[in-house]
C-alpha positions in Angstrom: 49.4 1.0 -29.9 48.8 3.7 -27.2 45.1 2.9 -27.1 45.8 -0.8 -26.5 48.1 0.0 -23.6 45.6 2.4 -22.1 43.0 -0.3 -22.3 45.3 -2.8 -20.7 46.0 -0.4 -17.9 42.4 0.1 -17.2 41.9 -3.6 -17.0 44.7 -3.8 -14.4 43.0 -1.0 -12.4 39.7 -2.8 -12.5 41.3 -6.1 -11.4 42.9 -4.3 -8.5 39.6 -2.7 -7.5 37.9 -6.1 -7.7 40.7 -7.7 -5.5 40.4 -4.9 -2.9 36.7 -5.3 -2.8 37.0 -9.0 -2.2 39.5 -8.4 0.7 37.2 -5.8 2.3 34.3 -8.2 1.9 36.3 -11.0 3.6 37.1 -8.6 6.5 33.4 -7.9 6.9 32.4 -11.5 6.9 35.1 -12.3 9.4 33.7 -9.7 11.8 30.2 -11.2 11.4 31.7 -14.6 12.1 33.5 -13.2 15.2 30.1 -11.8 16.4 28.3 -15.2 16.3 30.0 -16.6 19.4 29.7 -13.5 21.5 27.1 -12.3 24.0 26.3 -8.6 23.8 24.1 -7.5 26.8 24.8 -3.8 26.1 24.0 -4.1 22.4 27.4 -2.8 21.4 27.3 -4.9 18.2 23.7 -4.0 17.2 25.1 -2.1 14.2 27.0 -5.2 13.0 24.8 -6.7 10.2 25.2 -8.2 6.8 23.4 -5.4 4.9 25.2 -4.8 1.6 24.6 -1.0 2.0 26.4 -0.8 5.3 30.2 -0.7 5.3 31.7 -2.4 8.3 33.9 0.7 8.9 30.7 2.3 10.2 30.1 -0.3 12.8 30.6 0.6 16.4 34.0 -0.4 17.7 35.4 -0.8 14.2 37.9 1.7 12.8 39.3 1.6 9.3 42.1 3.3 7.4 40.7 6.3 5.5 42.7 5.6 2.4 42.5 1.8 2.0 39.3 1.0 3.8 40.9 -1.9 5.6 40.0 -2.6 9.3 42.9 -1.2 11.4 41.4 -1.1 14.9 38.9 -3.1 17.0 37.9 -1.6 20.4 35.2 -3.9 22.0 34.1 -3.9 25.6 31.2 -5.3 27.8 31.0 -8.6 25.9 31.0 -12.2 27.0 31.0 -15.6 25.3 33.9 -17.0 23.3 36.2 -15.3 20.8 37.1 -17.2 17.7 40.1 -17.2 15.2 38.1 -15.4 12.5 40.0 -12.3 13.4 43.0 -13.8 11.6 41.5 -12.7 8.3 42.0 -9.0 9.4 45.5 -8.9 7.9 45.8 -5.1 8.4 44.7 -5.0 12.0 47.1 -2.8 14.0 45.2 -2.2 17.2 43.1 -4.7 19.2 41.4 -3.6 22.5 39.4 -6.4 24.2 39.7 -4.9 27.7 36.9 -4.9 30.2 35.1 -7.9 28.9 33.8 -11.1 30.5 35.4 -13.9 28.4 35.7 -16.9 30.6 38.3 -18.9 28.8 42.0 -19.4 28.5 43.8 -16.7 26.5 43.5 -17.8 22.8 46.8 -18.7 21.2 45.7 -17.4 17.8 46.3 -13.8 19.0 50.0 -14.6 18.6 49.4 -14.8 14.8 48.0 -11.3 14.4 51.5 -10.1 13.4 50.4 -6.7 12.2 49.4 -5.6 15.7 51.1 -2.6 17.2 48.7 -2.2 20.1 47.2 -5.1 22.2 45.1 -4.5 25.3 43.5 -7.5 27.1 43.2 -5.8 30.5 40.3 -7.3 32.5 39.1 -9.4 29.6 38.2 -12.4 31.7 41.0 -14.7 30.5 42.6 -17.2 32.9 45.4 -19.8 32.8 48.8 -19.6 31.2 49.6 -16.7 28.8 50.6 -18.3 25.4 54.2 -17.7 24.6 53.5 -17.0 20.9 52.4 -13.5 21.8 56.1 -13.0 21.5 55.7 -13.4 17.7 54.0 -9.9 17.6 57.3 -8.2 16.8 55.5 -4.9 15.8 54.0 -4.3 19.2 54.5 -0.9 20.8 51.9 -1.5 23.6 51.1 -4.7 25.4 48.5 -4.7 28.3 47.7 -8.0 30.0 46.9 -6.9 33.5 44.4 -9.1 35.3 42.4 -6.6 37.4 39.2 -8.6 38.1 40.7 -12.0 39.1 44.3 -11.3 40.3 46.6 -14.2 39.8 44.3 -16.2 37.4 46.7 -15.4 34.6 50.2 -16.7 35.0 53.5 -17.4 33.1 56.3 -19.8 33.7 58.8 -17.6 31.9 59.0 -14.2 30.2 61.6 -15.3 27.7 59.0 -14.9 24.9 59.1 -11.1 25.4 62.7 -11.0 24.1 61.6 -10.6 20.5 59.5 -7.5 21.1 62.2 -5.0 20.3 59.7 -2.2 19.5 57.8 -2.6 22.8 57.5 0.7 24.6 54.6 0.0 27.1 54.3 -3.3 29.1 51.6 -3.7 31.7 51.3 -7.1 33.4 49.8 -6.0 36.8 48.2 -8.8 38.8 49.6 -11.5 36.5 51.3 -14.3 38.6 55.0 -14.1 37.7 56.2 -16.2 40.7 57.9 -18.7 38.4 59.4 -16.1 36.0 62.8 -16.0 37.7 64.4 -14.5 34.6 62.2 -11.4 34.3 64.9 -8.8 34.9 67.2 -10.2 32.3 64.4 -10.3 29.8 63.3 -6.7 30.5 66.9 -5.7 29.9 66.7 -7.0 26.3 63.9 -4.6 25.4 65.7 -1.6 24.0 62.6 0.6 23.5 60.8 -0.1 26.7 59.7 3.2 28.4 56.9 2.1 30.8 56.9 -1.1 32.9 54.0 -2.1 35.2 54.5 -5.3 37.3 52.4 -4.5 40.4 51.0 -7.4 42.5 52.8 -10.0 40.4 54.1 -12.2 43.3 57.7 -11.3 42.5 60.2 -12.1 45.2 63.8 -12.2 46.1 64.2 -15.6 44.3 64.3 -13.7 41.0 67.6 -13.6 39.3 68.5 -9.9 39.4 70.3 -8.5 36.3 73.3 -6.2 36.8 71.6 -3.5 34.9 68.3 -2.8 33.1 67.4 -1.0 29.9 68.2 2.7 30.2 65.1 3.6 28.2 62.9 3.0 31.2 61.1 6.2 32.5 58.2 4.6 34.5 58.6 1.6 36.8 56.0 0.1 39.1 57.0 -2.9 41.2 54.5 -2.2 44.0 52.7 -4.8 46.1 55.2 -7.6 45.5 57.2 -9.7 48.0 60.6 -8.1 47.8 62.6 -8.1 51.0 66.2 -7.8 49.9 67.7 -4.4 48.9 69.7 -6.0 46.1 66.9 -5.2 43.6 66.7 -1.5 44.7 70.4 -0.9 44.1 70.2 -1.5 40.4 66.8 0.3 40.1 68.4 3.4 41.5 71.0 3.3 38.8 68.4 4.1 36.1 69.3 7.4 34.5 66.0 8.3 32.8 63.6 7.2 35.5 60.8 9.8 36.3 58.2 7.6 38.0 59.1 4.9 40.6 56.6 2.9 42.8 58.1 0.3 45.2 55.3 0.6 47.8 53.7 -2.3 49.7 56.8 -4.6 49.6 58.8 -5.8 52.6 62.1 -3.9 52.1 64.2 -3.6 55.2 67.2 -1.5 56.0 68.4 1.9 54.6 67.1 3.5 51.5 69.8 2.9 48.9 72.0 5.7 47.6 71.6 6.9 44.0 74.6 6.7 41.6 73.6 8.9 38.7 74.4 12.5 39.1 71.3 13.9 37.4 68.1 12.7 39.2 65.1 13.1 37.0 62.5 11.6 39.3 59.2 13.4 39.5 57.2 10.7 41.5 58.7 8.3 44.1 56.6 6.0 46.4 58.5 3.9 48.9 55.6 3.7 51.4 54.5 0.7 53.4 57.9 -0.9 53.6 60.3 -1.2 56.6 63.1 1.2 55.5 64.8 2.5 58.6 67.0 5.3 57.4 66.6 9.0 57.4 65.6 10.8 54.2 68.6 10.3 51.9 70.5 13.4 50.7 70.1 12.5 47.0 66.4 13.0 47.2 67.0 16.8 47.5 68.9 16.8 44.2 65.7 15.7 42.3 64.7 19.2 41.1 61.6 18.1 39.3 60.2 16.1 42.2 56.4 16.5 42.5 55.3 13.5 44.7 57.1 11.7 47.5 55.6 9.1 49.8 57.8 7.5 52.5 55.0 6.9 55.0 54.6 3.9 57.1 54.0 5.0 60.7 50.5 6.3 60.0 49.6 2.8 59.1 50.5 -0.4 61.0 49.9 -3.7 59.1 50.5 -7.0 60.8 47.6 -8.9 59.3 47.6 -12.5 58.1 50.5 -13.7 60.2 50.7 -16.2 63.1 50.9 -13.6 65.9 49.9 -14.9 69.4 49.4 -13.5 72.8 47.6 -10.3 74.0 47.5 -6.9 72.4 49.7 -4.5 74.4 48.0 -1.6 76.1 50.8 0.7 74.8 49.1 0.6 71.4 46.7 3.2 72.8 49.6 5.7 72.9 50.1 5.8 69.0 48.3 9.1 68.6 49.3 9.5 64.9 48.0 6.1 63.9 45.4 6.2 61.2 45.1 2.7 60.0 45.6 -0.5 62.1 45.5 -3.9 60.4 45.8 -7.0 62.5 43.3 -9.4 60.9 43.8 -13.2 60.7 46.2 -13.9 63.5 45.9 -15.9 66.7 45.7 -13.0 69.1 43.6 -13.4 72.3 42.9 -11.7 75.6 40.7 -8.8 76.6 40.7 -5.4 74.8 39.6 -2.4 76.9 39.2 1.4 76.5 42.9 1.7 77.4 43.9 0.2 74.2 42.3 3.1 72.3 43.0 5.9 74.8 44.9 8.3 72.5 44.0 7.0 69.0 42.2 10.2 68.0 43.4 9.9 64.4 42.3 6.3 63.9 40.1 5.9 60.8 40.4 2.1 60.1 40.6 -0.8 62.6 40.8 -4.1 60.8 41.1 -6.9 63.3 38.8 -9.8 62.3 39.9 -13.4 62.6 41.3 -13.2 66.1 40.0 -14.6 69.4 39.9 -11.4 71.4 37.2 -10.1 73.8 36.0 -6.6 73.8 35.1 -5.1 77.2 34.2 -1.4 77.2 31.7 0.6 79.2 28.3 1.0 77.5 28.7 4.7 78.0 32.1 4.8 76.4 32.7 7.6 73.8 35.7 6.7 71.6 38.3 9.3 70.8 38.2 8.4 67.1 35.8 8.7 64.1 36.1 5.4 62.2 35.4 4.9 58.5 36.2 1.2 58.6 35.8 -1.3 61.5 36.2 -5.1 61.3 35.9 -7.1 64.5 34.6 -10.4 63.1 35.1 -13.4 65.4 35.6 -11.2 68.5 33.7 -12.0 71.6 31.3 -9.3 72.5 29.6 -11.4 75.2 26.7 -13.8 74.7 23.4 -12.0 74.6 24.9 -8.6 74.0 23.6 -6.4 71.3 25.3 -4.1 68.7 27.5 -1.9 71.0 25.9 1.5 71.8 29.2 3.3 71.4 29.1 2.5 67.7 26.3 5.1 67.2 29.0 7.8 67.8 30.6 6.6 64.6 27.4 6.6 62.4 28.2 9.8 60.5 31.5 8.5 59.3 31.5 4.7 59.2 31.0 3.0 55.8 32.4 -0.5 56.5 31.3 -2.6 59.5 32.1 -6.3 60.1 30.7 -7.7 63.4 30.2 -11.3 62.1 30.5 -14.2 64.6 30.6 -11.9 67.6 27.7 -13.5 69.6 25.5 -10.4 69.4 21.8 -10.6 69.5 18.7 -8.4 69.5 17.4 -5.9 66.9 19.5 -3.9 64.5 19.4 -0.1 65.0 17.9 1.7 62.0 21.1 3.8 61.2 23.1 0.6 60.6 21.1 -0.1 57.3 22.8 2.9 55.7 26.3 1.4 56.0 27.8 0.6 52.6 29.7 -2.6 53.5 27.8 -4.5 56.3 28.6 -7.9 57.6 26.5 -9.1 60.6 26.4 -12.8 59.6 26.6 -15.7 62.1 25.0 -14.1 65.1 21.6 -14.2 66.9 20.1 -11.1 65.5 16.3 -11.1 64.9 13.4 -9.0 63.8 12.2 -7.8 60.5 14.5 -6.0 58.0 13.3 -2.7 56.6 14.0 -1.5 53.1 17.8 -1.7 52.4 18.5 1.4 50.4 22.2 1.5 51.0 24.3 4.6 51.8 22.9 8.1 51.2 26.2 9.8 50.3 29.8 9.1 49.3 31.4 11.0 52.1 34.8 9.5 53.2 34.4 6.7 50.7 37.3 5.9 48.3 36.3 6.0 44.7 36.8 2.2 44.2 34.0 1.5 46.7 31.5 4.2 45.6 29.6 2.0 43.2 29.2 -0.8 45.7 26.9 -1.7 48.5 27.3 -5.1 50.1 25.1 -6.6 52.8 25.8 -10.0 54.5 23.2 -11.1 57.1 23.4 -14.9 56.8 22.9 -17.3 59.7 20.8 -15.1 62.0 17.1 -15.2 63.1 15.7 -12.5 60.9 12.1 -13.3 59.9 9.1 -11.9 58.0 8.9 -11.3 54.3 11.9 -10.5 52.2 13.0 -6.8 52.4 13.0 -4.5 49.4 16.3 -3.2 48.3 17.6 -0.1 46.6 19.4 0.2 43.3 22.8 0.6 44.9 23.0 -2.8 46.5 25.4 -5.1 44.6 25.7 -8.1 46.9 23.0 -9.5 49.3 23.2 -12.5 51.5 20.1 -13.3 53.6 20.7 -17.1 53.7 19.9 -19.4 56.7 17.4 -17.1 58.4 13.6 -17.5 58.9 12.2 -15.4 56.0 8.9 -16.7 54.8 6.3 -16.1 52.1 6.7 -15.6 48.4 9.5 -14.1 46.4 7.4 -12.2 43.8 7.3 -8.9 45.7 11.0 -8.9 45.9 11.8 -9.8 42.3 9.0 -7.7 40.8 9.5 -4.5 42.8 8.7 -1.6 40.6 10.7 1.0 42.5 13.5 0.7 40.0 13.3 -0.4 36.3 16.4 -2.6 36.8 18.7 -3.5 39.7 22.5 -3.7 39.9 22.5 -6.7 42.2 25.3 -9.2 41.3 25.0 -11.7 44.1 21.7 -12.9 45.7 21.8 -15.6 48.3 18.4 -16.5 49.8 19.0 -20.1 50.5 18.0 -21.9 53.7 14.8 -19.9 54.5 11.1 -20.8 54.4 10.2 -19.2 51.1 7.2 -20.6 49.2 5.4 -20.2 45.9 6.6 -19.9 42.4 9.2 -17.8 40.7 7.5 -15.1 38.7 7.8 -15.5 34.9 8.4 -11.9 33.9 10.5 -10.3 36.6 14.0 -11.8 36.3 14.7 -9.4 33.4 14.9 -6.6 36.0 18.1 -8.2 37.4 20.5 -8.3 34.4 23.7 -8.0 36.5 23.1 -11.2 38.5 26.2 -13.4 38.6 25.1 -15.7 41.5 21.6 -16.8 42.3 21.0 -19.1 45.2 17.5 -20.1 46.2 18.4 -23.5 47.5 16.9 -25.2 50.6 13.5 -23.5 50.4 10.0 -24.6 49.6 9.7 -23.0 46.1 7.6 -24.8 43.5 6.3 -24.6 39.9 8.4 -24.4 36.8 11.8 -22.8 36.4 10.7 -19.6 34.5 11.9 -19.2 30.9 13.0 -15.6 31.8 16.0 -17.2 33.4 17.5 -16.8 29.9 17.7 -13.0 30.5 20.4 -13.5 33.1 23.3 -13.4 30.5 25.9 -12.7 33.2 24.8 -15.6 35.5 27.7 -17.8 36.5 26.2 -19.8 39.4 22.6 -21.1 39.5 21.5 -22.9 42.7 17.9 -24.1 43.0 18.5 -27.3 44.9 16.2 -28.9 47.5 13.0 -27.2 46.4 9.9 -28.5 44.6 10.5 -27.3 41.1 8.9 -29.4 38.4 8.8 -29.6 34.6 11.7 -29.5 32.1 14.9 -27.6 32.3 14.0 -24.4 30.3 15.3 -24.1 26.8 16.0 -20.4 27.4 18.8 -21.4 29.8 21.0 -21.9 26.8 21.4 -18.1 26.7 23.2 -18.2 30.1 26.5 -18.9 28.4 28.7 -17.8 31.3 27.3 -20.5 33.7 30.1 -22.2 35.6 27.8 -24.1 38.0 24.3 -25.5 37.9 22.8 -27.2 40.9 19.2 -28.3 40.5 19.4 -31.3 42.9 16.5 -32.6 45.0 13.6 -31.3 42.9 10.9 -32.9 40.7 12.3 -32.0 37.4 11.6 -34.4 34.5 12.5 -34.8 30.8 16.0 -35.4 29.3 19.3 -33.6 29.7 19.0 -30.9 27.1 21.1 -31.4 24.0 22.0 -27.6 23.9 23.9 -27.9 27.2 26.9 -29.3 25.5 27.1 -26.6 22.9 25.8 -23.5 24.7 27.3 -23.9 28.2 30.9 -24.5 27.3 32.2 -22.8 30.6 30.3 -25.3 32.8 32.5 -26.6 35.6 29.9 -28.1 37.9 26.6 -29.9 36.9 24.5 -31.4 39.7 21.1 -32.8 38.7 20.9 -35.4 41.5 17.5 -36.7 42.9 15.1 -35.6 40.2 12.8 -37.5 37.8 15.0 -37.0 34.7 15.0 -39.8 32.2 16.2 -40.8 28.7 19.8 -41.6 27.7 22.9 -39.7 28.8 23.8 -38.7 25.3 27.2 -37.8 23.9 26.3 -34.0 24.0 27.2 -34.1 27.7 30.8 -35.0 26.7 31.2 -31.6 25.0 31.4 -30.0 28.4 35.2 -30.5 28.5 35.6 -28.0 31.4 33.4 -30.2 33.6 35.0 -31.4 36.9 31.9 -32.4 38.8 29.0 -34.4 37.2 26.3 -35.7 39.5 23.3 -37.4 37.8 22.5 -39.8 40.6 19.1 -40.9 41.8 17.2 -40.3 38.5 15.7 -42.5 35.8 18.4 -42.4 33.1 18.7 -45.5 30.9 21.0 -46.8 28.2 24.8 -47.0 28.3 27.4 -44.8 29.8 28.7 -42.8 26.8 32.2 -43.8 25.6 33.1 -40.1 24.9 33.8 -39.5 28.6 37.4 -39.1 27.7 36.5 -35.7 26.4 36.2 -34.4 30.0 39.7 -32.9 29.7 39.4 -31.1 33.0 39.4 -34.5 34.7 42.8 -35.3 33.1 44.6 -32.1 34.2 46.6 -31.7 37.4 44.7 -29.1 39.3 47.7 -27.5 41.0 48.5 -26.2 37.5 45.3 -24.1 37.5 45.3 -20.8 39.3 41.6 -19.8 38.9 39.1 -20.1 41.8 35.4 -19.7 41.7 35.3 -16.5 43.7 32.7 -13.9 42.7 32.6 -11.2 45.4 34.3 -7.8 45.5 35.6 -8.9 48.9 37.9 -11.9 48.8 36.3 -15.0 50.1 33.0 -13.2 50.9 31.4 -15.4 48.2 33.3 -18.4 47.0 31.7 -21.3 45.2 30.8 -24.5 47.0 29.4 -27.9 46.0 28.2 -31.0 47.9 29.9 -34.3 47.0 28.5 -37.7 48.2 31.2 -40.3 48.9 30.6 -43.5 50.8 27.2 -42.4 52.1 28.5 -39.1 53.5 27.9 -35.7 52.0 30.8 -33.3 52.2 30.7 -29.6 51.1 33.8 -28.3 49.4 34.6 -24.6 48.9 38.1 -23.2 49.2 39.6 -26.4 47.7 36.8 -27.0 45.2 39.1 -26.5 42.2 40.9 -29.7 43.3 37.7 -31.8 43.3 36.7 -34.1 40.4 33.7 -36.3 40.7 31.3 -38.4 38.5 28.2 -39.9 40.2 25.8 -41.9 38.0 24.5 -44.1 40.8 20.8 -45.2 41.3 19.8 -45.1 37.6 18.7 -47.7 35.1 21.9 -47.7 33.1 23.2 -50.8 31.3 26.1 -52.1 29.3 29.8 -52.1 30.0 31.8 -49.5 32.0 33.6 -47.7 29.1 37.3 -48.3 28.9 37.7 -44.6 28.1 36.9 -43.7 31.7 40.4 -44.9 32.7 41.9 -41.9 30.8 40.5 -39.6 33.5 43.6 -39.8 35.5 42.7 -36.9 37.9 39.2 -38.3 38.7 39.0 -38.4 42.5 35.6 -40.0 43.0 33.5 -42.3 40.7 30.2 -43.8 41.9 28.4 -46.3 39.6 26.6 -48.2 42.3 23.0 -49.5 41.7 22.9 -48.4 38.1 20.8 -51.4 36.9 
């Protein structure tokens, strides 16, 4: 009898082992399925394979429980493509870190079904749109990070009520998420009994929020900086928090006295109230905070009156602010003449940001300023027609790392020292001559850490000529468009000085460039996000090496003489949002892989080529498409009835909060597209996200206009003229 029982027990053990093996096998296959839709330019997932000898717990980014062997943690960075629900098979997953990726999609709702999660970090993952409410189902969460560091405001919520069920939540970071409509945020936060750290910086919070009478007393760290608060009502209950050790309310619009504190035991170690309009003396309660290590109440060293509607002249008394370090007055309607008197005693000034006004600068050519500037922006000022780059600027050359003299009427050659400036904008002037090698800055002196890996050069709309200049490996954005550069492009793209280049934005449109694109050199530019070679005289085939540009989001080759087919390798450019190949000599069909591989495509312009064949249903798989221009080609057959799959043409665009803006500097590079309506061509940029257009005119199409096209209720422009 004992032997029989022993045998039965062993069978049970074997069954359990078999069951566990099957579960672990499912987890491995789920990860391989997850990998299939991802792009991996840094080869992070190179260890992920289906070898039976390799346990998935040894794969990079995968961490398993030492006892059970189940996948417990996924930490994956530097990826792009699409993420799929195959992760739902990881029933024991407790930690998911998808931060610092390049997923261009809405935040997947299936994440709210990973109910074992205790840690979720989606910071800078590339998601946009509305945050799904079912994340509130993750009742085991201790840490939730949703901050949107790369495209602030592209993530948004209409309410935070879904947070109420996260009773175990200790750390919540939603920096840069648009919470403007979440008027109940304070009440919701008050329902989180375990919350210790709360980060809501740059969330568009304002005084319209319904302020709770109190807030959870567990809070130790609170960051509400860079919002739109004006009223002191919110600060009165903040200063009642008994366990607060870190408080940041900087960069708001608070006015009046600093509120008094009611709790007798101040535990604050860090308090930042800078860049507000508090008008009181230092409050007595601050001296009772025995553990205080950091206090910032500054505002007078920095004067910010930018982006208002200020008019009139700049008072000469400004020149008496001897302690002033930073002066911001960009984007107003100020006018009048600015002279040396306005700067007479500004010996401590390091930043003067005054672009976007209509002022005139008149100083002596022998003037020696009292300051040593790090940053200077005088875009749109009048320096006088025919004047060159001011000679007094040379006194700043050892310190200055940011210079904007765009649209200032300057002309002549550019002094050699200027090419070492890290951020340089000389666009829309009359400057001429040849450009030497652009190596970028030689050191990081005086440069904040956030800018140290950047070098941005904007020289568009001048009269620069000669061959394209070589660039150094530090340059990340380069705009040489609308000049008179000539010759080929091979020496630029194939330069052997560096093995690879870090350039993300390259705009060479509107020049006189000729010849073919080299086949084997694009692989040296793996970081490119924007490539614009439009309005030149380039010829030959589009090289297959275009497929190496895995990060490419905007491809512009319009108005050249390119011929041949659209290369098959372009299917690897899965992050493409815009393709404009108009006005060339391309032939062949619309590739069938476009619908499956380029799921992020928003703009497809193939106008005025020699493309032929039918417009197949694969085009309808591009459900993010808002602009489709296939006019002036040789397409035949019927208009596909699946056009109702263009869901982006059914959605009210004011509900979207994502713009095609690629540059480190806001609006330095924003996507644009030409739209032909009623015989006129209009270029759209800042309101491009509101534009929807289908143009199939001047083709050989036949059949009926499909009824399904009437479902595209947000379609603004439809051109079907001369299609037979």
